[in-house]
PAGU-949623 format. One line per field, with one value per residue (C-alpha): residue number from 1; residue in one letter; y, x, z. Coordinates in pm, 1 decimal, decimal comma, always signed. Layout:
num = NUM | ...;
residuo = a | ...;
v = Y | ...;
u = X | ...;
w = Z | ...;
% end
This chain:
num = 1 | 2 | 3 | 4 | 5 | 6 | 7 | 8 | 9 | 10 | 11 | 12 | 13 | 14 | 15 | 16 | 17 | 18 | 19 | 20 | 21 | 22 | 23 | 24 | 25 | 26 | 27 | 28 | 29 | 30 | 31 | 32 | 33 | 34 | 35 | 36 | 37 | 38 | 39 | 40 | 41 | 42 | 43 | 44 | 45 | 46 | 47 | 48 | 49 | 50 | 51 | 52 | 53 | 54 | 55 | 56 | 57 | 58 | 59 | 60 | 61 | 62 | 63 | 64 | 65 | 66 | 67 | 68 | 69 | 70 | 71 | 72 | 73 | 74 | 75 | 76 | 77 | 78 | 79 | 80 | 81 | 82 | 83 | 84 | 85 | 86 | 87 | 88 | 89 | 90 | 91 | 92 | 93 | 94 | 95 | 96 | 97 | 98 | 99 | 100 | 101 | 102 | 103 | 104 | 105 | 106 | 107 | 108 | 109 | 110 | 111 | 112 | 113 | 114 | 115 | 116 | 117 | 118 | 119 | 120 | 121 | 122 | 123 | 124 | 125 | 126 | 127 | 128 | 129 | 130 | 131 | 132 | 133 | 134 | 135 | 136 | 137 | 138 | 139 | 140 | 141 | 142 | 143 | 144 | 145 | 146 | 147 | 148 | 149 | 150 | 151 | 152 | 153 | 154 | 155 | 156 | 157 | 158 | 159 | 160 | 161 | 162 | 163 | 164 | 165 | 166 | 167 | 168 | 169 | 170 | 171 | 172 | 173 | 174 | 175 | 176 | 177 | 178 | 179 | 180 | 181 | 182 | 183 | 184 | 185 | 186 | 187 | 188 | 189 | 190 | 191 | 192 | 193 | 194 | 195 | 196 | 197 | 198 | 199 | 200 | 201 | 202 | 203 | 204 | 205 | 206 | 207 | 208 | 209 | 210 | 211 | 212 | 213 | 214 | 215 | 216 | 217 | 218 | 219 | 220 | 221 | 222 | 223 | 224 | 225 | 226 | 227 | 228 | 229 | 230 | 231 | 232 | 233 | 234 | 235 | 236 | 237 | 238 | 239 | 240 | 241 | 242 | 243 | 244 | 245 | 246 | 247 | 248 | 249 | 250 | 251 | 252 | 253 | 254 | 255 | 256 | 257 | 258 | 259 | 260 | 261 | 262 | 263 | 264 | 265 | 266 | 267 | 268 | 269 | 270 | 271 | 272 | 273 | 274 | 275 | 276 | 277 | 278 | 279 | 280 | 281 | 282 | 283 | 284 | 285 | 286 | 287 | 288 | 289 | 290 | 291 | 292 | 293 | 294 | 295 | 296 | 297 | 298 | 299 | 300 | 301 | 302 | 303 | 304 | 305 | 306 | 307 | 308 | 309 | 310 | 311 | 312 | 313 | 314 | 315 | 316 | 317 | 318 | 319 | 320 | 321 | 322 | 323 | 324 | 325 | 326 | 327 | 328 | 329 | 330 | 331 | 332 | 333 | 334 | 335 | 336 | 337 | 338 | 339 | 340 | 341 | 342 | 343 | 344 | 345 | 346 | 347 | 348 | 349 | 350 | 351 | 352 | 353 | 354 | 355 | 356 | 357 | 358 | 359 | 360 | 361 | 362 | 363 | 364 | 365 | 366 | 367 | 368 | 369 | 370 | 371 | 372 | 373 | 374 | 375 | 376 | 377 | 378 | 379 | 380 | 381 | 382 | 383 | 384 | 385 | 386 | 387 | 388 | 389 | 390 | 391 | 392 | 393 | 394 | 395 | 396 | 397 | 398 | 399 | 400 | 401 | 402 | 403 | 404 | 405 | 406 | 407 | 408 | 409 | 410 | 411 | 412 | 413;
residuo = x | x | x | x | x | x | x | x | x | x | x | x | x | x | x | x | x | x | x | x | x | x | x | x | x | x | x | x | x | x | x | x | x | x | x | x | x | x | x | x | x | x | x | x | x | x | x | x | x | x | x | x | x | x | x | x | x | x | x | x | x | x | x | x | x | x | x | x | x | x | x | x | x | x | x | x | x | x | x | x | x | x | x | x | x | x | x | x | x | x | x | x | x | x | x | x | x | x | x | x | x | x | x | x | x | x | x | x | x | x | x | x | x | x | x | x | x | x | x | x | x | x | x | x | x | x | x | x | x | x | x | x | x | x | x | x | x | x | x | x | x | x | x | x | x | x | x | x | x | x | x | x | x | x | x | x | x | x | x | x | x | x | x | x | x | x | x | x | x | x | x | x | x | x | x | x | x | x | x | x | x | x | x | x | x | x | x | x | x | x | x | x | x | x | x | x | x | x | x | x | x | x | x | x | x | x | x | x | x | x | x | x | x | x | x | x | x | x | x | x | x | x | x | x | x | x | x | x | x | x | x | x | x | x | x | x | x | x | x | x | x | x | x | x | x | x | x | x | x | x | x | x | x | x | x | x | x | x | x | x | x | x | x | x | x | x | x | x | x | x | x | x | x | x | x | x | x | x | x | x | x | x | x | x | x | x | x | x | x | x | x | x | x | x | x | x | x | x | x | x | x | x | x | x | x | x | x | x | x | x | x | x | x | x | x | x | x | x | x | x | x | x | x | x | x | x | x | x | x | x | x | x | x | x | x | x | x | x | x | x | x | x | x | x | x | x | x | x | x | x | x | x | x | x | x | x | x | x | x | x | x | x | x | x | x | x | x | x | x | x | x | x | x | x | x | x | x | x | x | x | x | x | x | x | x | x | x | x | x | x | x | x | x | x | x | x | x | x | x | x | x | x | x | x | x | x | x | x | x | x | x | x | x;
v = +4588,4 | +4234,5 | +3940,4 | +3789,8 | +4117,9 | +4168,9 | +3818,2 | +3869,2 | +4202,9 | +4029,9 | +3763,4 | +4023,1 | +4222,1 | +3903,7 | +3796,5 | +4139,4 | +4119,1 | +3778,1 | +3900,1 | +4204,6 | +3992,7 | +3676,1 | +3580,9 | +3638,2 | +3442,6 | +3149,6 | +3133,8 | +3152,9 | +2855,0 | +2612,6 | +2419,6 | +2396,4 | +2295,0 | +2017,0 | +1894,4 | +1879,8 | +1718,9 | +1454,9 | +1378,5 | +1340,7 | +1147,9 | +891,1 | +867,5 | +822,3 | +536,7 | +364,5 | +410,7 | +265,1 | -28,0 | -79,9 | -115,8 | -361,2 | -569,3 | -580,2 | -697,8 | -949,1 | -1118,8 | -1106,6 | -1443,3 | -1600,9 | -1427,9 | -1385,2 | -1759,8 | -1883,0 | -1957,7 | -2124,8 | -2358,2 | -2316,4 | -2453,4 | -2123,5 | -1889,3 | -1531,6 | -1306,3 | -928,7 | -888,4 | -1104,4 | -1261,2 | -1441,0 | -1645,3 | -1754,5 | -1840,8 | -2064,0 | -2241,4 | -2296,8 | -2434,3 | -2702,7 | -2791,4 | -2719,7 | -3023,1 | -2988,3 | -3032,3 | -3356,9 | -3539,7 | -3797,9 | -3520,6 | -3353,2 | -3673,1 | -3697,2 | -3340,3 | -3393,6 | -3698,2 | -3563,6 | -3193,2 | -3114,4 | -2732,6 | -2682,3 | -2699,9 | -2760,0 | -2808,4 | -2830,1 | -2849,4 | -2615,6 | -2632,5 | -2396,4 | -2351,4 | -2131,3 | -2316,4 | -2240,8 | -2245,3 | -2251,7 | -2229,9 | -2256,9 | -2038,8 | -1838,9 | -1921,0 | -1776,5 | -1828,7 | -1818,2 | -1870,7 | -1975,4 | -2326,8 | -2440,1 | -2778,6 | -2737,7 | -2946,6 | -2923,0 | -2735,5 | -2460,0 | -2238,2 | -2229,5 | -2193,2 | -1903,6 | -1738,8 | -1794,2 | -1673,8 | -1825,0 | -1610,5 | -1890,3 | -2265,5 | -2443,7 | -2533,1 | -2881,2 | -3152,9 | -3457,5 | -3690,3 | -3465,8 | -3486,0 | -3855,3 | -3953,6 | -3713,5 | -3556,3 | -3310,0 | -3022,1 | -2657,5 | -2356,5 | -2043,6 | -1679,5 | -1394,4 | -1302,1 | -1651,4 | -1633,1 | -1293,3 | -1404,1 | -1742,4 | -1706,8 | -1333,3 | -1370,8 | -1729,7 | -1932,6 | -2085,0 | -2372,1 | -2698,6 | -2541,1 | -2669,8 | -2509,8 | -2685,3 | -2694,3 | -2791,3 | -2945,7 | -3152,0 | -3068,4 | -2958,1 | -2895,8 | -2561,6 | -2616,1 | -2273,4 | -1912,6 | -1709,8 | -1365,2 | -1090,5 | -967,6 | -695,1 | -624,6 | -510,5 | -360,0 | -399,1 | -775,8 | -929,4 | -1152,4 | -1314,0 | -1488,1 | -1837,4 | -2189,4 | -2421,0 | -2797,3 | -3075,6 | -3142,2 | -3514,8 | -3428,0 | -3184,2 | -3456,3 | -3687,9 | -3428,5 | -3262,4 | -3483,0 | -3405,3 | -3347,6 | -2970,0 | -2649,3 | -2793,4 | -2579,5 | -2616,6 | -2382,7 | -2427,3 | -2265,6 | -2272,8 | -2386,2 | -2021,1 | -1686,8 | -1721,1 | -2050,1 | -1919,2 | -1913,0 | -2242,9 | -2405,5 | -2270,6 | -2405,9 | -2745,0 | -2770,1 | -2658,8 | -2928,2 | -3196,8 | -3110,0 | -3109,2 | -3451,1 | -3585,5 | -3457,3 | -3571,2 | -3228,7 | -3226,5 | -2963,2 | -2655,0 | -2724,8 | -2446,6 | -2506,8 | -2610,1 | -2479,3 | -2169,0 | -2115,1 | -1775,4 | -1596,2 | -1257,0 | -1107,9 | -1226,5 | -1058,8 | -738,0 | -734,9 | -775,0 | -502,2 | -267,9 | -323,1 | -225,4 | +81,2 | +183,1 | +198,4 | +392,4 | +634,0 | +689,2 | +780,6 | +1010,7 | +1183,0 | +1252,4 | +1405,7 | +1605,2 | +1733,4 | +1870,7 | +2040,9 | +2183,9 | +2325,5 | +2480,5 | +2622,0 | +2754,4 | +2929,0 | +3090,8 | +3207,4 | +3356,1 | +3545,2 | +3675,0 | +3781,0 | +3969,7 | +4151,1 | +4225,4 | +4364,3 | +4593,6 | +4709,9 | +4790,2 | +4954,4 | +5292,8 | +5131,9 | +4960,2 | +5294,5 | +5451,9 | +5164,2 | +5185,5 | +5561,4 | +5529,3 | +5270,2 | +4929,4 | +4702,8 | +4469,4 | +4180,8 | +4321,5 | +4358,7 | +4013,6 | +3859,4 | +4027,3 | +3894,1 | +3548,9 | +3516,2 | +3634,2 | +3382,9 | +3095,8 | +3194,1 | +3208,5 | +2858,2 | +2722,8 | +2854,4 | +2653,8 | +2353,1 | +2392,4 | +2414,6 | +2105,4 | +1919,7 | +2008,4 | +1896,3 | +1568,4 | +1513,4 | +1554,9 | +1313,4 | +1061,5 | +1084,6 | +1029,0 | +732,3 | +572,2 | +621,9 | +561,0 | +287,0 | -25,8 | +114,9 | +193,2 | +548,4 | +729,0 | +1040,7 | +1005,4 | +1316,1 | +1307,3 | +1343,7 | +1672,6 | +1804,9 | +1685,6 | +1849,6 | +2187,9 | +2183,9 | +2094,1 | +2368,9 | +2630,2 | +2512,6 | +2548,2 | +2897,8 | +2987,6 | +2859,0 | +3024,8 | +3344,2 | +3394,8 | +3572,7 | +3822,7 | +3886,8 | +3953,4 | +4182,2 | +4383,0 | +4389,5 | +4519,5 | +4809,6 | +5154,0 | +5359,0 | +5680,1 | +5502,1 | +5324,1 | +5650,0 | +5797,2 | +5491,5 | +5544,9 | +5265,0;
u = -2115,0 | -2231,0 | -2109,0 | -1917,1 | -1744,4 | -1657,4 | -1509,9 | -1298,5 | -1177,7 | -1078,5 | -890,8 | -703,5 | -610,2 | -493,1 | -287,5 | -123,7 | -38,6 | +123,6 | +330,4 | +452,8 | +592,8 | +719,2 | +984,3 | +756,6 | +478,3 | +710,0 | +847,4 | +492,2 | +393,0 | +670,5 | +444,8 | +164,6 | +408,7 | +560,5 | +218,3 | +78,7 | +391,6 | +393,2 | +23,4 | +42,4 | +371,8 | +220,6 | -98,4 | +102,0 | +309,9 | +3,4 | -186,6 | +101,1 | +123,5 | -252,9 | -217,3 | +70,0 | -123,4 | -424,9 | -204,4 | -19,4 | -325,2 | -518,7 | -369,2 | -599,9 | -907,1 | -1232,4 | -1282,8 | -928,3 | -745,7 | -428,8 | -316,2 | +30,1 | +227,2 | +198,6 | -101,4 | -90,6 | -66,1 | -88,1 | +223,1 | +535,2 | +592,3 | +931,6 | +828,5 | +505,2 | +693,1 | +938,8 | +643,9 | +482,7 | +810,2 | +791,3 | +421,8 | +316,7 | +400,3 | +490,0 | +208,7 | +247,6 | +119,3 | -80,4 | -272,2 | -327,8 | -472,6 | -708,8 | -831,4 | -867,8 | -1091,4 | -1300,1 | -1352,6 | -1689,1 | -1686,9 | -1373,4 | -1366,2 | -989,4 | -704,8 | -335,2 | +11,0 | +309,4 | +664,2 | +955,1 | +1326,3 | +1603,4 | +1859,4 | +2102,5 | +1955,5 | +2167,0 | +2106,6 | +2394,6 | +2673,8 | +2437,3 | +2440,5 | +2173,3 | +2200,6 | +1921,9 | +1630,7 | +1294,8 | +1215,4 | +862,8 | +703,7 | +333,5 | +27,2 | -102,2 | -413,0 | -215,0 | -225,5 | -606,2 | -617,3 | -367,2 | -465,0 | -119,2 | -127,7 | +65,5 | +240,3 | +400,5 | +355,2 | +148,9 | +131,9 | +169,4 | -91,2 | -162,4 | +46,8 | +354,1 | +315,5 | +226,4 | +528,0 | +758,1 | +876,9 | +1166,4 | +966,7 | +966,8 | +736,8 | +954,4 | +907,9 | +970,5 | +1306,0 | +1441,3 | +1318,2 | +1483,0 | +1808,4 | +1837,3 | +1645,3 | +1622,1 | +1590,5 | +1477,2 | +1166,3 | +1222,3 | +976,3 | +1169,2 | +1492,8 | +1679,0 | +1735,8 | +1932,4 | +1801,0 | +2086,1 | +2254,4 | +1955,2 | +1818,9 | +1455,7 | +1270,7 | +1087,3 | +721,1 | +580,7 | +652,4 | +442,9 | +310,9 | +533,5 | +421,7 | +680,2 | +859,5 | +768,3 | +1006,2 | +1282,1 | +1228,8 | +1123,8 | +817,7 | +930,1 | +1250,2 | +1113,0 | +1099,8 | +802,8 | +826,9 | +570,8 | +525,1 | +605,6 | +926,6 | +1005,8 | +948,2 | +1178,9 | +1457,0 | +1415,2 | +1182,4 | +836,6 | +913,0 | +957,8 | +797,7 | +473,3 | +157,7 | -186,8 | -385,9 | -759,0 | -1053,3 | -1405,2 | -1696,3 | -1805,6 | -1719,2 | -2023,7 | -1883,4 | -1533,2 | -1566,8 | -1758,1 | -1486,2 | -1214,6 | -1401,3 | -1442,4 | -1070,0 | -988,1 | -1211,3 | -1070,4 | -710,3 | -797,9 | -958,7 | -656,6 | -420,0 | -638,3 | -677,6 | -926,3 | -1201,9 | -1050,5 | -701,1 | -550,1 | -494,8 | -136,9 | -162,6 | -290,6 | -577,3 | -598,3 | -749,5 | -693,3 | -937,2 | -711,0 | -405,5 | -596,7 | -731,0 | -380,9 | -249,8 | -531,5 | -442,2 | -82,7 | -172,5 | -423,0 | -141,8 | +78,4 | -204,7 | -279,3 | +84,3 | +87,8 | -231,3 | -68,3 | +240,1 | +32,1 | -194,8 | +102,1 | +242,5 | -98,2 | -158,1 | +189,1 | +138,4 | -205,4 | -74,6 | +203,7 | -51,0 | -269,0 | +26,6 | +132,6 | -224,1 | -241,9 | +74,3 | -82,6 | -393,8 | -173,1 | +16,1 | -309,8 | -495,5 | -490,6 | -604,2 | -891,1 | -996,4 | -1001,2 | -1203,6 | -1459,1 | -1485,1 | -1580,0 | -1850,0 | -1685,0 | -1890,9 | -1762,1 | -1848,5 | -1623,8 | -1325,8 | -1387,5 | -1407,1 | -1088,6 | -873,6 | -1033,4 | -971,2 | -612,9 | -551,5 | -710,0 | -524,0 | -196,8 | -250,1 | -372,1 | -54,8 | +138,7 | -72,7 | +13,3 | +385,3 | +346,4 | +180,2 | +469,8 | +720,9 | +531,9 | +519,1 | +896,6 | +946,2 | +705,6 | +886,5 | +1222,7 | +1090,4 | +942,7 | +1257,6 | +1529,0 | +1374,2 | +1167,3 | +876,2 | +572,2 | +444,8 | +162,5 | -27,6 | -406,0 | -605,1 | -806,8 | -483,4 | -404,2 | -755,3 | -737,0 | -399,2 | -488,6 | -840,1 | -714,1 | -450,6 | -708,7 | -941,0 | -663,2 | -586,8 | -954,4 | -993,9 | -684,9 | -763,0 | -1097,7 | -956,7 | -737,4 | -1021,0 | -1274,1 | -1024,3 | -990,0 | -1363,9 | -1449,1 | -1204,2 | -1341,7 | -1285,6 | -1195,6 | -935,5 | -802,6 | -758,6 | -565,8 | -337,2 | +29,1 | +281,8;
w = -277,7 | -343,4 | -133,8 | -427,6 | -512,4 | -146,5 | -126,5 | -436,9 | -301,9 | +22,4 | -173,9 | -381,1 | -70,7 | +104,7 | -197,8 | -217,4 | +152,6 | +109,3 | -186,5 | +3,3 | +290,0 | +123,6 | +380,1 | +677,4 | +508,6 | +434,3 | +788,6 | +921,0 | +709,7 | +806,4 | +1045,1 | +789,7 | +515,6 | +725,2 | +839,0 | +486,1 | +341,9 | +618,0 | +572,7 | +195,8 | +204,3 | +442,5 | +234,6 | -85,6 | +57,1 | +204,7 | -122,6 | -323,4 | -83,9 | -107,2 | -483,5 | -433,5 | -181,4 | -414,8 | -702,0 | -486,3 | -341,0 | -667,6 | -768,2 | -508,8 | -649,5 | -459,0 | -420,7 | -353,5 | -29,4 | +94,0 | +369,7 | +518,8 | +809,6 | +995,6 | +1023,9 | +894,6 | +1200,2 | +1225,3 | +1446,0 | +1445,7 | +1784,8 | +1803,0 | +2107,4 | +1937,9 | +1619,7 | +1808,0 | +1969,3 | +1627,9 | +1489,2 | +1756,0 | +1742,5 | +1380,5 | +1164,0 | +797,4 | +546,8 | +353,5 | +41,9 | +243,6 | +418,1 | +81,4 | -67,6 | +229,3 | +171,3 | -202,0 | -153,5 | +137,1 | +60,0 | -101,5 | -111,9 | -321,5 | -699,5 | -703,4 | -456,7 | -540,2 | -383,5 | -401,7 | -266,6 | -337,4 | -281,5 | -420,2 | -633,0 | -921,2 | -1271,3 | -1587,8 | -1961,8 | -2203,3 | -2063,7 | -1842,2 | -1472,5 | -1240,8 | -867,4 | -610,3 | -852,5 | -706,3 | -828,6 | -742,5 | -767,6 | -842,1 | -917,5 | -1275,3 | -1153,3 | -977,1 | -1286,3 | -1271,9 | -892,7 | -877,2 | -1207,9 | -1358,7 | -1719,8 | -2007,1 | -2266,8 | -2470,7 | -2483,7 | -2220,1 | -1851,9 | -1706,2 | -1749,9 | -1532,1 | -1746,4 | -1702,9 | -1326,4 | -1309,5 | -1520,8 | -1331,9 | -1654,6 | -1655,8 | -1803,6 | -1693,1 | -1702,3 | -1671,8 | -1580,1 | -1823,4 | -1662,9 | -1728,4 | -2084,7 | -2145,3 | -1983,5 | -2152,5 | -2479,9 | -2561,0 | -2937,6 | -2991,7 | -2922,0 | -2574,9 | -2625,8 | -2648,2 | -2519,7 | -2214,4 | -1874,4 | -1601,0 | -1245,9 | -1012,3 | -1314,2 | -1427,7 | -1777,5 | -1809,2 | -2132,4 | -2143,6 | -2232,5 | -2141,7 | -2042,4 | -1798,0 | -1876,7 | -1728,9 | -1385,7 | -1315,6 | -988,6 | -639,1 | -380,0 | -637,3 | -650,6 | -980,1 | -980,1 | -1307,2 | -1193,6 | -1133,8 | -1271,5 | -1212,3 | -1244,6 | -1181,5 | -810,2 | -840,8 | -1023,6 | -744,4 | -483,0 | -676,4 | -671,9 | -332,2 | -129,8 | +9,7 | +375,7 | +386,1 | +258,2 | +124,3 | +114,1 | -39,7 | -263,4 | -312,8 | -486,2 | -343,7 | -560,9 | -565,0 | -399,2 | -173,6 | -39,0 | +39,9 | +418,8 | +431,3 | +216,8 | +448,1 | +751,1 | +583,9 | +504,8 | +857,5 | +1009,9 | +779,9 | +870,7 | +1241,0 | +1200,2 | +1009,9 | +1279,1 | +1567,6 | +1727,0 | +2013,7 | +2054,8 | +2216,7 | +2087,0 | +1878,3 | +1505,1 | +1427,0 | +1069,2 | +892,7 | +648,8 | +483,2 | +185,3 | +23,6 | +276,0 | +558,9 | +407,7 | +336,5 | +692,7 | +837,2 | +608,4 | +709,1 | +1075,1 | +1001,5 | +795,0 | +1060,7 | +1316,5 | +1072,5 | +994,0 | +1364,2 | +1427,9 | +1124,9 | +1242,3 | +1579,4 | +1416,4 | +1167,2 | +1443,8 | +1638,9 | +1328,9 | +1240,2 | +1589,0 | +1598,2 | +1250,2 | +1345,0 | +1657,5 | +1453,3 | +1196,6 | +1472,8 | +1617,0 | +1277,8 | +1197,2 | +1528,4 | +1424,7 | +1084,9 | +1254,7 | +1464,1 | +1153,8 | +973,3 | +1259,1 | +1085,9 | +759,2 | +942,7 | +1085,9 | +738,9 | +593,8 | +873,3 | +841,3 | +472,1 | +539,4 | +574,3 | +799,0 | +1068,7 | +840,3 | +564,4 | +798,3 | +947,2 | +601,1 | +482,3 | +765,7 | +765,3 | +393,0 | +436,5 | +715,9 | +517,7 | +200,2 | +392,2 | +531,2 | +195,1 | +32,9 | +290,3 | +200,8 | -168,3 | -88,0 | +131,6 | -157,5 | -388,7 | -125,6 | -72,2 | -449,2 | -471,0 | -180,1 | -335,7 | -668,6 | -500,6 | -300,8 | -612,5 | -822,7 | -564,4 | -348,9 | -415,6 | -212,5 | -433,0 | -378,9 | -560,9 | -455,0 | -495,8 | -591,0 | -270,0 | -67,7 | -242,1 | -176,9 | +184,5 | +246,6 | +100,9 | +247,8 | +597,0 | +579,4 | +478,9 | +758,2 | +1016,5 | +887,2 | +901,7 | +1259,0 | +1398,9 | +1209,7 | +1385,4 | +1690,4 | +1497,7 | +1250,5 | +1528,5 | +1699,7 | +1377,6 | +1309,1 | +1658,3 | +1652,8 | +1723,9 | +1405,2 | +1594,6 | +1809,4 | +1503,3 | +1311,6 | +1604,6 | +1630,7 | +1542,6 | +1489,9;
% end
């Protein structure tokens, strides 16, 4: 008998054994099923979040970065945050003008400030809409795309015109069947002429990214003042100069604020790499916890499989004796039980994959959390399950292979 034929025979025998004891097989596989489902569910959520993070930070590009009042930290520390509230001053237009005139490694630098206020159009009233004041170059810096009309220009900002660039949600709510260009929206009761509409960006975590109104930054200052909530966005002269440009801006701000050598920054400078690094730290902690849980489930499932396979060996002792008496080798018996153990565990892995898929589907449809199962997660789950079954099946298989055929033939249940 060839090795391939022997393997296929072992698989068919193992499959027949699993079919003949469905309930026992299912109960045996509970640990493996839970382990695989947990592993894939965690991977699917992390993968979906990875996609979200990549899409969210993509507006900065590979050469963009931002300056904010507070730095981006990996773990929220309430005590540290209270300290920063006291010592970190607000960013301001005078500081921005200093950076704009002194920085040499940035191709563009702009200002942004936001707040949530009521926005109305005709009889429609929308509360809690994000209204942002932005520099005319912010569209280029943050890769904001225009679907209709145009973005602001310098003359709009310099003259503090009441013009607005709106998100797709505002357009659909206010002007669903008409051209919005030239129409009026009211920001806190003040009329603004719509000059452009942004390309739709969709929603994340159930929150739309298209419910916003942008106005020129000088107009924003005229309405709301320039003392709070300001931040800067900049683009390096090239991707290879990103870190040098960040360092230059950092040194210029420190010089403007009179920070001495050794004093901690009282502001934050970050790029997409910073956000991705912080996210990877978080997902690393989540993954480590998941690995611990999965490991426990896998070990428990493996021990149960070993015990069940020992019981199967006992049940088939007479059969093993017959097979050996007609010429079956130790290797054939060993292979049969190893394949059965691996197939049993792999079946649990497949059930776990189906369970994880159902959970992922429910999470994606019923919650705002993005969740997608990558192909490698399915292969990893099933492959790990089969490996556990193979490892914990070694002892029962060796016990069966080493049986004395005469003693086995004499065995009675």
